[in-house]
All heavy atoms as TSV, in Angstrom:
chain	resi	resn	atom	element	x	y	z
A	1	MET	N	N	19.499	-24.613	3.834
A	1	MET	CA	C	19.881	-23.500	3.010
A	1	MET	C	C	20.376	-22.366	3.900
A	1	MET	O	O	19.688	-21.953	4.826
A	1	MET	CB	C	18.688	-23.034	2.168
A	1	MET	CG	C	19.016	-21.776	1.431
A	1	MET	SD	S	17.804	-21.062	0.275
A	1	MET	CE	C	16.241	-21.569	0.762
A	2	LYS	N	N	21.557	-21.853	3.646
A	2	LYS	CA	C	22.119	-20.738	4.390
A	2	LYS	C	C	21.741	-19.437	3.696
A	2	LYS	O	O	21.982	-19.260	2.510
A	2	LYS	CB	C	23.633	-20.861	4.481
A	2	LYS	CG	C	24.260	-19.746	5.268
A	2	LYS	CD	C	25.755	-19.876	5.351
A	2	LYS	CE	C	26.336	-18.691	6.088
A	2	LYS	NZ	N	27.769	-18.685	6.061
A	3	GLN	N	N	21.128	-18.530	4.448
A	3	GLN	CA	C	20.760	-17.234	3.898
A	3	GLN	C	C	21.588	-16.153	4.564
A	3	GLN	O	O	22.018	-16.295	5.704
A	3	GLN	CB	C	19.275	-16.966	4.110
A	3	GLN	CG	C	18.404	-17.942	3.369
A	3	GLN	CD	C	16.926	-17.619	3.540
A	3	GLN	OE1	O	16.531	-16.820	4.369
A	3	GLN	NE2	N	16.109	-18.262	2.737
A	4	GLU	N	N	21.811	-15.070	3.842
A	4	GLU	CA	C	22.572	-13.948	4.362
A	4	GLU	C	C	21.760	-12.677	4.210
A	4	GLU	O	O	20.930	-12.562	3.314
A	4	GLU	CB	C	23.885	-13.787	3.589
A	4	GLU	CG	C	24.819	-14.958	3.736
A	4	GLU	CD	C	26.092	-14.791	2.924
A	4	GLU	OE1	O	26.175	-13.868	2.093
A	4	GLU	OE2	O	27.008	-15.581	3.134
A	5	ILE	N	N	22.006	-11.731	5.102
A	5	ILE	CA	C	21.397	-10.408	4.994
A	5	ILE	C	C	22.526	-9.415	4.796
A	5	ILE	O	O	23.299	-9.143	5.718
A	5	ILE	CB	C	20.585	-10.051	6.256
A	5	ILE	CG1	C	19.524	-11.115	6.529
A	5	ILE	CG2	C	19.955	-8.669	6.099
A	5	ILE	CD1	C	18.803	-10.950	7.854
A	6	ASN	N	N	22.646	-8.892	3.594
A	6	ASN	CA	C	23.687	-7.906	3.295
A	6	ASN	C	C	23.209	-6.521	3.702
A	6	ASN	O	O	22.019	-6.243	3.702
A	6	ASN	CB	C	24.036	-7.929	1.807
A	6	ASN	CG	C	24.635	-9.246	1.395
A	6	ASN	OD1	O	25.447	-9.825	2.092
A	6	ASN	ND2	N	24.218	-9.749	0.257
A	7	CYS	N	N	24.143	-5.661	4.053
A	7	CYS	CA	C	23.799	-4.293	4.441
A	7	CYS	C	C	24.946	-3.362	4.075
A	7	CYS	O	O	26.063	-3.538	4.536
A	7	CYS	CB	C	23.540	-4.210	5.941
A	7	CYS	SG	S	23.182	-2.533	6.509
A	8	ASN	N	N	24.673	-2.384	3.203
A	8	ASN	CA	C	25.692	-1.387	2.911
A	8	ASN	C	C	25.212	0.009	3.303
A	8	ASN	O	O	25.691	1.004	2.792
A	8	ASN	CB	C	26.130	-1.444	1.440
A	8	ASN	CG	C	24.983	-1.242	0.479
A	8	ASN	OD1	O	23.872	-0.938	0.885
A	8	ASN	ND2	N	25.242	-1.418	-0.799
A	9	VAL	N	N	24.247	0.061	4.229
A	9	VAL	CA	C	23.746	1.331	4.740
A	9	VAL	C	C	24.524	1.664	6.002
A	9	VAL	O	O	24.241	1.141	7.081
A	9	VAL	CB	C	22.229	1.247	5.033
A	9	VAL	CG1	C	21.702	2.573	5.557
A	9	VAL	CG2	C	21.476	0.835	3.785
A	10	ARG	N	N	25.518	2.508	5.865
A	10	ARG	CA	C	26.423	2.799	6.973
A	10	ARG	C	C	25.739	3.468	8.160
A	10	ARG	O	O	26.221	3.379	9.281
A	10	ARG	CB	C	27.570	3.665	6.480
A	10	ARG	CG	C	28.545	2.896	5.632
A	10	ARG	CD	C	29.656	3.812	5.100
A	10	ARG	NE	N	30.768	3.056	4.542
A	10	ARG	CZ	C	30.743	2.416	3.388
A	10	ARG	NH1	N	29.645	2.417	2.664
A	10	ARG	NH2	N	31.787	1.760	2.951
A	11	SER	N	N	24.618	4.143	7.927
A	11	SER	CA	C	23.935	4.828	9.025
A	11	SER	C	C	23.087	3.877	9.871
A	11	SER	O	O	22.542	4.281	10.889
A	11	SER	CB	C	23.051	5.949	8.473
A	11	SER	OG	O	22.020	5.412	7.671
A	12	CYS	N	N	22.980	2.604	9.451
A	12	CYS	CA	C	22.171	1.640	10.191
A	12	CYS	C	C	22.954	1.074	11.375
A	12	CYS	O	O	24.119	0.693	11.232
A	12	CYS	CB	C	21.727	0.499	9.274
A	12	CYS	SG	S	20.661	-0.705	10.113
A	13	ARG	N	N	22.306	1.001	12.514
A	13	ARG	CA	C	22.936	0.480	13.730
A	13	ARG	C	C	23.462	-0.947	13.517
A	13	ARG	O	O	24.453	-1.351	14.110
A	13	ARG	CB	C	21.897	0.486	14.850
A	13	ARG	CG	C	22.291	-0.352	16.050
A	13	ARG	CD	C	21.216	-0.317	17.099
A	13	ARG	NE	N	21.455	0.863	17.901
A	13	ARG	CZ	C	20.672	1.288	18.876
A	13	ARG	NH1	N	19.571	0.645	19.151
A	13	ARG	NH2	N	20.962	2.349	19.565
A	14	TYR	N	N	22.826	-1.724	12.662
A	14	TYR	CA	C	23.184	-3.127	12.474
A	14	TYR	C	C	24.178	-3.360	11.340
A	14	TYR	O	O	24.521	-4.497	11.033
A	14	TYR	CB	C	21.922	-3.958	12.237
A	14	TYR	CG	C	20.923	-3.769	13.346
A	14	TYR	CD1	C	19.743	-3.075	13.141
A	14	TYR	CD2	C	21.181	-4.271	14.622
A	14	TYR	CE1	C	18.832	-2.883	14.168
A	14	TYR	CE2	C	20.278	-4.080	15.661
A	14	TYR	CZ	C	19.114	-3.389	15.429
A	14	TYR	OH	O	18.224	-3.201	16.453
A	15	HIS	N	N	24.663	-2.304	10.716
A	15	HIS	CA	C	25.626	-2.419	9.617
A	15	HIS	C	C	26.971	-2.895	10.164
A	15	HIS	O	O	27.534	-2.307	11.077
A	15	HIS	CB	C	25.802	-1.051	8.942
A	15	HIS	CG	C	26.918	-0.991	7.964
A	15	HIS	ND1	N	26.875	-1.624	6.753
A	15	HIS	CD2	C	28.123	-0.359	8.015
A	15	HIS	CE1	C	28.000	-1.390	6.092
A	15	HIS	NE2	N	28.772	-0.631	6.838
A	16	ASP	N	N	27.493	-3.989	9.612
A	16	ASP	CA	C	28.837	-4.483	9.936
A	16	ASP	C	C	29.721	-4.119	8.751
A	16	ASP	O	O	29.762	-4.827	7.743
A	16	ASP	CB	C	28.816	-5.990	10.156
A	16	ASP	CG	C	30.181	-6.563	10.523
A	16	ASP	OD1	O	31.213	-5.915	10.239
A	16	ASP	OD2	O	30.219	-7.674	11.090
A	17	GLY	N	N	30.406	-2.978	8.856
A	17	GLY	CA	C	31.199	-2.446	7.755
A	17	GLY	C	C	32.320	-3.359	7.310
A	17	GLY	O	O	32.680	-3.377	6.132
A	18	GLU	N	N	32.861	-4.108	8.234
A	18	GLU	CA	C	33.966	-5.006	7.894
A	18	GLU	C	C	33.503	-6.119	6.954
A	18	GLU	O	O	34.173	-6.472	6.000
A	18	GLU	CB	C	34.545	-5.606	9.175
A	18	GLU	CG	C	35.803	-6.416	8.963
A	18	GLU	CD	C	36.377	-6.882	10.287
A	18	GLU	OE1	O	36.622	-6.024	11.166
A	18	GLU	OE2	O	36.559	-8.094	10.441
A	19	LYS	N	N	32.324	-6.649	7.213
A	19	LYS	CA	C	31.805	-7.764	6.416
A	19	LYS	C	C	30.750	-7.334	5.401
A	19	LYS	O	O	30.310	-8.145	4.606
A	19	LYS	CB	C	31.187	-8.818	7.343
A	19	LYS	CG	C	32.187	-9.452	8.287
A	19	LYS	CD	C	31.497	-10.462	9.178
A	19	LYS	CE	C	32.462	-11.069	10.172
A	19	LYS	NZ	N	31.782	-11.994	11.080
A	20	GLN	N	N	30.301	-6.056	5.448
A	20	GLN	CA	C	29.189	-5.566	4.625
A	20	GLN	C	C	27.948	-6.430	4.837
A	20	GLN	O	O	27.232	-6.769	3.908
A	20	GLN	CB	C	29.574	-5.522	3.142
A	20	GLN	CG	C	30.633	-4.500	2.813
A	20	GLN	CD	C	30.181	-3.076	3.113
A	20	GLN	OE1	O	29.093	-2.672	2.754
A	20	GLN	NE2	N	31.024	-2.322	3.781
A	21	MET	N	N	27.717	-6.811	6.081
A	21	MET	CA	C	26.582	-7.652	6.436
A	21	MET	C	C	25.730	-6.940	7.484
A	21	MET	O	O	26.187	-6.024	8.153
A	21	MET	CB	C	27.068	-8.983	7.032
A	21	MET	CG	C	27.913	-9.821	6.102
A	21	MET	SD	S	27.010	-10.475	4.711
A	21	MET	CE	C	25.998	-11.680	5.510
A	22	CYS	N	N	24.486	-7.400	7.624
A	22	CYS	CA	C	23.600	-6.927	8.681
A	22	CYS	C	C	23.774	-7.865	9.870
A	22	CYS	O	O	23.743	-9.084	9.704
A	22	CYS	CB	C	22.158	-6.942	8.183
A	22	CYS	SG	S	20.981	-6.364	9.404
A	23	SER	N	N	23.937	-7.299	11.052
A	23	SER	CA	C	24.171	-8.141	12.230
A	23	SER	C	C	22.890	-8.761	12.784
A	23	SER	O	O	22.945	-9.576	13.703
A	23	SER	CB	C	24.873	-7.335	13.324
A	23	SER	OG	O	24.077	-6.245	13.739
A	24	LEU	N	N	21.724	-8.430	12.224
A	24	LEU	CA	C	20.474	-9.065	12.634
A	24	LEU	C	C	20.348	-10.436	11.975
A	24	LEU	O	O	20.830	-10.642	10.869
A	24	LEU	CB	C	19.280	-8.208	12.215
A	24	LEU	CG	C	19.103	-6.886	12.952
A	24	LEU	CD1	C	18.019	-6.060	12.286
A	24	LEU	CD2	C	18.749	-7.124	14.401
A	25	GLU	N	N	19.681	-11.362	12.646
A	25	GLU	CA	C	19.442	-12.675	12.054
A	25	GLU	C	C	18.261	-12.661	11.103
A	25	GLU	O	O	18.119	-13.542	10.254
A	25	GLU	CB	C	19.235	-13.709	13.159
A	25	GLU	CG	C	20.513	-13.962	13.948
A	25	GLU	CD	C	20.362	-15.108	14.915
A	25	GLU	OE1	O	19.459	-15.947	14.722
A	25	GLU	OE2	O	21.143	-15.168	15.873
A	26	ALA	N	N	17.385	-11.678	11.232
A	26	ALA	CA	C	16.217	-11.550	10.366
A	26	ALA	C	C	15.855	-10.080	10.271
A	26	ALA	O	O	16.167	-9.300	11.161
A	26	ALA	CB	C	15.047	-12.351	10.922
A	27	ILE	N	N	15.196	-9.706	9.188
A	27	ILE	CA	C	14.731	-8.333	9.029
A	27	ILE	C	C	13.254	-8.329	8.674
A	27	ILE	O	O	12.719	-9.316	8.176
A	27	ILE	CB	C	15.517	-7.567	7.945
A	27	ILE	CG1	C	15.341	-8.221	6.573
A	27	ILE	CG2	C	16.978	-7.406	8.318
A	27	ILE	CD1	C	15.861	-7.396	5.426
A	28	LEU	N	N	12.614	-7.211	8.922
A	28	LEU	CA	C	11.219	-7.004	8.542
A	28	LEU	C	C	11.213	-6.047	7.359
A	28	LEU	O	O	11.773	-4.954	7.440
A	28	LEU	CB	C	10.444	-6.402	9.718
A	28	LEU	CG	C	8.991	-6.020	9.441
A	28	LEU	CD1	C	8.169	-7.260	9.074
A	28	LEU	CD2	C	8.396	-5.323	10.644
A	29	VAL	N	N	10.604	-6.456	6.260
A	29	VAL	CA	C	10.484	-5.626	5.072
A	29	VAL	C	C	9.060	-5.119	4.993
A	29	VAL	O	O	8.114	-5.902	5.097
A	29	VAL	CB	C	10.846	-6.428	3.802
A	29	VAL	CG1	C	10.661	-5.576	2.566
A	29	VAL	CG2	C	12.273	-6.936	3.882
A	30	SER	N	N	8.908	-3.801	4.829
A	30	SER	CA	C	7.583	-3.179	4.774
A	30	SER	C	C	7.444	-2.336	3.515
A	30	SER	O	O	8.435	-1.851	2.978
A	30	SER	CB	C	7.385	-2.273	5.994
A	30	SER	OG	O	7.426	-3.015	7.177
A	31	PRO	N	N	6.205	-2.116	3.056
A	31	PRO	CA	C	6.008	-1.285	1.877
A	31	PRO	C	C	6.213	0.186	2.206
A	31	PRO	O	O	5.958	0.615	3.333
A	31	PRO	CB	C	4.551	-1.553	1.492
A	31	PRO	CG	C	3.884	-1.933	2.769
A	31	PRO	CD	C	4.934	-2.642	3.568
A	32	VAL	N	N	6.667	0.947	1.229
A	32	VAL	CA	C	6.717	2.392	1.361
A	32	VAL	C	C	5.285	2.890	1.194
A	32	VAL	O	O	4.596	2.504	0.241
A	32	VAL	CB	C	7.646	3.008	0.301
A	32	VAL	CG1	C	7.605	4.517	0.347
A	32	VAL	CG2	C	9.068	2.516	0.483
A	33	GLN	N	N	4.832	3.711	2.101
A	33	GLN	CA	C	3.441	4.162	2.088
A	33	GLN	C	C	3.104	4.853	0.765
A	33	GLN	O	O	3.840	5.707	0.293
A	33	GLN	CB	C	3.196	5.106	3.251
A	33	GLN	CG	C	1.738	5.388	3.487
A	33	GLN	CD	C	1.510	6.128	4.795
A	33	GLN	OE1	O	2.441	6.599	5.434
A	33	GLN	NE2	N	0.262	6.233	5.199
A	34	GLY	N	N	2.004	4.442	0.149
A	34	GLY	CA	C	1.544	5.060	-1.075
A	34	GLY	C	C	2.212	4.542	-2.339
A	34	GLY	O	O	1.952	5.054	-3.421
A	35	GLN	N	N	3.067	3.527	-2.233
A	35	GLN	CA	C	3.760	2.981	-3.398
A	35	GLN	C	C	3.102	1.688	-3.856
A	35	GLN	O	O	2.721	0.869	-3.040
A	35	GLN	CB	C	5.227	2.689	-3.069
A	35	GLN	CG	C	6.050	3.898	-2.742
A	35	GLN	CD	C	6.361	4.732	-3.968
A	35	GLN	OE1	O	6.470	4.216	-5.065
A	35	GLN	NE2	N	6.501	6.019	-3.782
A	36	ASN	N	N	2.965	1.513	-5.151
A	36	ASN	CA	C	2.474	0.262	-5.714
A	36	ASN	C	C	3.117	0.078	-7.083
A	36	ASN	O	O	2.446	-0.125	-8.081
A	36	ASN	CB	C	0.949	0.265	-5.820
A	36	ASN	CG	C	0.398	-1.115	-6.177
A	36	ASN	OD1	O	1.084	-2.122	-6.003
A	36	ASN	ND2	N	-0.811	-1.165	-6.688
A	37	THR	N	N	4.460	0.180	-7.117
A	37	THR	CA	C	5.190	0.122	-8.387
A	37	THR	C	C	5.533	-1.301	-8.795
A	37	THR	O	O	5.917	-1.544	-9.926
A	37	THR	CB	C	6.497	0.911	-8.287
A	37	THR	OG1	O	7.335	0.288	-7.305
A	37	THR	CG2	C	6.256	2.357	-7.904
A	38	LYS	N	N	5.454	-2.242	-7.858
A	38	LYS	CA	C	5.874	-3.624	-8.068
A	38	LYS	C	C	7.356	-3.718	-8.427
A	38	LYS	O	O	7.790	-4.644	-9.089
A	38	LYS	CB	C	5.002	-4.317	-9.112
A	38	LYS	CG	C	3.542	-4.374	-8.674
A	38	LYS	CD	C	2.690	-5.114	-9.641
A	38	LYS	CE	C	1.261	-5.115	-9.103
A	38	LYS	NZ	N	0.304	-5.598	-10.043
A	39	LYS	N	N	8.139	-2.741	-7.950
A	39	LYS	CA	C	9.588	-2.732	-8.110
A	39	LYS	C	C	10.215	-2.719	-6.719
A	39	LYS	O	O	9.550	-2.397	-5.729
A	39	LYS	CB	C	10.040	-1.504	-8.903
A	39	LYS	CG	C	9.520	-1.497	-10.335
A	39	LYS	CD	C	10.016	-0.288	-11.075
A	39	LYS	CE	C	9.470	-0.302	-12.501
A	39	LYS	NZ	N	9.861	0.915	-13.225
A	40	ALA	N	N	11.508	-3.040	-6.643
A	40	ALA	CA	C	12.177	-3.149	-5.345
A	40	ALA	C	C	12.107	-1.869	-4.519
A	40	ALA	O	O	12.089	-1.913	-3.293
A	40	ALA	CB	C	13.635	-3.538	-5.557
A	41	ASP	N	N	12.045	-0.702	-5.164
A	41	ASP	CA	C	12.061	0.549	-4.416
A	41	ASP	C	C	10.744	0.861	-3.701
A	41	ASP	O	O	10.637	1.856	-3.009
A	41	ASP	CB	C	12.471	1.722	-5.307
A	41	ASP	CG	C	11.492	1.990	-6.443
A	41	ASP	OD1	O	10.545	1.199	-6.634
A	41	ASP	OD2	O	11.684	2.996	-7.145
A	42	GLU	N	N	9.733	0.003	-3.846
A	42	GLU	CA	C	8.497	0.249	-3.111
A	42	GLU	C	C	8.522	-0.395	-1.730
A	42	GLU	O	O	7.575	-0.305	-0.977
A	42	GLU	CB	C	7.266	-0.210	-3.893
A	42	GLU	CG	C	6.934	-1.665	-3.776
A	42	GLU	CD	C	5.609	-1.991	-4.459
A	42	GLU	OE1	O	5.514	-1.808	-5.668
A	42	GLU	OE2	O	4.700	-2.429	-3.759
A	43	SER	N	N	9.622	-1.046	-1.383
A	43	SER	CA	C	9.747	-1.640	-0.062
A	43	SER	C	C	10.935	-1.040	0.680
A	43	SER	O	O	11.795	-0.397	0.099
A	43	SER	CB	C	9.912	-3.160	-0.164
A	43	SER	OG	O	11.106	-3.479	-0.817
A	44	MET	N	N	10.943	-1.257	1.983
A	44	MET	CA	C	12.032	-0.748	2.812
A	44	MET	C	C	12.265	-1.691	3.980
A	44	MET	O	O	11.411	-2.515	4.307
A	44	MET	CB	C	11.697	0.654	3.333
A	44	MET	CG	C	10.440	0.704	4.171
A	44	MET	SD	S	9.973	2.354	4.684
A	44	MET	CE	C	11.006	2.578	6.084
A	45	CYS	N	N	13.423	-1.573	4.581
A	45	CYS	CA	C	13.742	-2.393	5.751
A	45	CYS	C	C	13.131	-1.736	6.985
A	45	CYS	O	O	13.600	-0.687	7.435
A	45	CYS	CB	C	15.256	-2.528	5.910
A	45	CYS	SG	S	15.727	-3.489	7.359
A	46	ALA	N	N	12.096	-2.326	7.516
A	46	ALA	CA	C	11.437	-1.771	8.692
A	46	ALA	C	C	12.242	-2.034	9.968
A	46	ALA	O	O	11.928	-1.492	11.015
A	46	ALA	CB	C	10.028	-2.350	8.834
A	47	SER	N	N	13.298	-2.837	9.874
A	47	SER	CA	C	14.147	-3.124	11.030
A	47	SER	C	C	15.290	-2.116	11.159
A	47	SER	O	O	16.092	-2.213	12.081
A	47	SER	CB	C	14.746	-4.530	10.908
A	47	SER	OG	O	13.716	-5.494	10.871
A	48	TYR	N	N	15.349	-1.147	10.247
A	48	TYR	CA	C	16.411	-0.134	10.283
A	48	TYR	C	C	16.347	0.667	11.572
A	48	TYR	O	O	15.288	1.069	12.025
A	48	TYR	CB	C	16.254	0.832	9.100
A	48	TYR	CG	C	17.201	2.010	9.146
A	48	TYR	CD1	C	18.454	1.932	8.583
A	48	TYR	CD2	C	16.836	3.193	9.784
A	48	TYR	CE1	C	19.331	2.995	8.627
A	48	TYR	CE2	C	17.694	4.253	9.829
A	48	TYR	CZ	C	18.936	4.156	9.256
A	48	TYR	OH	O	19.804	5.223	9.317
A	49	GLU	N	N	17.496	0.869	12.194
A	49	GLU	CA	C	17.629	1.766	13.334
A	49	GLU	C	C	18.844	2.628	13.098
A	49	GLU	O	O	19.899	2.135	12.681
A	49	GLU	CB	C	17.806	0.995	14.648
A	49	GLU	CG	C	16.535	0.348	15.134
A	49	GLU	CD	C	16.698	-0.248	16.524
A	49	GLU	OE1	O	17.511	0.276	17.325
A	49	GLU	OE2	O	16.007	-1.238	16.823
A	50	ASN	N	N	18.716	3.919	13.354
A	50	ASN	CA	C	19.818	4.852	13.148
A	50	ASN	C	C	20.972	4.527	14.080
A	50	ASN	O	O	20.765	4.217	15.255
A	50	ASN	CB	C	19.323	6.286	13.392
A	50	ASN	CG	C	20.294	7.315	12.874
A	50	ASN	OD1	O	21.136	7.047	12.040
A	50	ASN	ND2	N	20.157	8.523	13.384
A	51	GLU	N	N	22.175	4.603	13.554
A	51	GLU	CA	C	23.375	4.342	14.342
A	51	GLU	C	C	23.507	5.389	15.442
A	51	GLU	O	O	23.381	6.588	15.188
A	51	GLU	CB	C	24.601	4.386	13.435
A	51	GLU	CG	C	25.891	4.105	14.147
A	51	GLU	CD	C	27.065	4.171	13.197
A	51	GLU	OE1	O	27.140	5.112	12.389
A	51	GLU	OE2	O	27.914	3.289	13.279
A	52	VAL	N	N	23.730	4.966	16.651
A	52	VAL	CA	C	23.903	5.876	17.776
A	52	VAL	C	C	25.394	6.140	17.954
A	52	VAL	O	O	26.177	5.208	18.060
A	52	VAL	CB	C	23.310	5.272	19.077
A	52	VAL	CG1	C	23.495	6.210	20.241
A	52	VAL	CG2	C	21.838	4.933	18.884
A	53	LYS	N	N	25.748	7.414	17.945
A	53	LYS	CA	C	27.176	7.765	18.114
A	53	LYS	C	C	27.416	8.467	19.401
A	53	LYS	O	O	26.613	9.036	20.002
A	53	LYS	CB	C	27.628	8.641	16.946
A	53	LYS	CG	C	27.672	7.865	15.663
A	53	LYS	CD	C	28.289	8.697	14.579
A	53	LYS	CE	C	28.410	7.850	13.334
A	53	LYS	NZ	N	29.153	8.461	12.300
């Protein structure tokens, strides 16, 4: 099974704007502290790194 990691967060160092993909082979997803909504917004990409300019 081929999996993809999409990324449309332009401020992320791993954002590939041309392909709208994440250049990492895997990501770490972590909970947002204090959230227990059981909805997608209670998690975040812990592998995010700010783009260095």
